[in-house]
C-alpha positions in Angstrom: -7.4 281.2 86.2 -9.7 281.2 89.1 -11.7 284.1 90.3 -9.8 284.2 93.5 -6.5 284.5 91.5 -7.8 287.3 89.3 -9.2 289.1 92.5 -5.8 288.7 94.3 -4.0 290.2 91.3 -6.4 293.1 91.5 -5.7 293.6 95.2 -2.1 293.6 94.5 -2.6 296.1 91.6 -4.2 298.3 94.0 -1.4 298.1 96.4 0.8 299.4 93.6 -1.6 302.0 92.8 -1.8 303.2 96.3 2.0 303.5 96.5 2.0 305.5 93.2 -0.7 307.8 94.5 1.2 308.4 97.7 4.5 309.1 95.9 2.7 311.4 93.6 1.3 313.5 96.4 4.6 313.4 98.2 6.6 314.6 95.2 4.1 317.4 94.3 4.4 318.4 98.0 8.2 318.4 98.0 8.5 320.6 94.7 5.4 322.7 94.7 4.2 322.8 98.3 1.0 321.5 99.8 -1.6 320.9 97.2 -5.1 319.7 97.7 -5.5 319.3 94.0 -2.6 316.8 94.0 -4.5 314.9 96.7 -7.8 315.1 94.8 -6.1 313.8 91.6 -4.7 310.9 93.6 -8.1 310.0 95.1 -9.9 310.2 91.7 -7.1 307.9 90.3 -7.4 305.3 93.0 -11.2 305.2 92.7 -11.0 304.9 88.9 -8.3 302.1 89.3 -10.5 300.3 91.9 -13.7 300.4 89.8 -12.7 297.0 88.3 -13.4 295.5 91.8 -17.0 295.3 91.1 -16.6 292.7 88.4 -15.2 290.1 90.9 -18.5 288.2 91.7 -19.1 284.7 92.7 -20.2 282.7 89.6 -22.8 280.9 91.6 -24.7 283.5 93.7 -23.2 286.8 92.3 -21.9 288.1 95.7 -18.8 290.3 95.3 -15.7 288.6 96.7 -14.3 291.9 98.2 -17.5 292.6 100.4 -18.0 291.2 103.8 -21.7 292.1 104.8 -21.8 295.9 104.3 -18.0 296.3 104.5 -15.5 296.3 101.8 -12.0 294.7 102.6 -8.9 294.9 100.6 -8.5 291.1 100.2 -10.9 288.7 98.4 -12.7 285.8 99.9 -11.4 282.4 98.8 -14.7 280.8 99.8 -17.9 282.7 98.9 -19.5 283.9 102.1 -23.0 283.5 100.8 -23.1 280.1 99.0 -19.9 278.4 100.0 -18.5 278.1 96.5 -14.7 277.5 96.4 -13.5 280.6 94.5 -10.0 279.3 94.2 -11.1 276.3 92.2 -10.6 277.0 88.4 -13.1 274.2 87.4 -16.0 276.4 89.1 -15.6 279.0 86.3 -18.5 279.0 83.8 
C-alpha cells in the first residue's frame, strides 16, 4: 500500500473521529447540559487520534504529506511538494 493510500485512510479515520467527537459533545449537552469538560475530552481525543499524522513523511526527503508550507491541511499530497516524488506509487516504498 502506498504512502498516499495510508495517509488517505488516516484522513478518513479523522473524519470519523471528528463525527464521533461531535456526537459525544451533543449527547452530553442533551442529557447533562452544557459541559466544557465534554468539549475538552473531545478535543484531547481528536489530538490523540491525529498524532499518527506525523508518521506520514515522504520516503525521499522526509516532508510530511499533510503540510503545505507552514499550514496543515486535512488531505495528503499525492505528489511530494518538496522533491516531486509520486507518493501514490507503491514501488516508491523502501
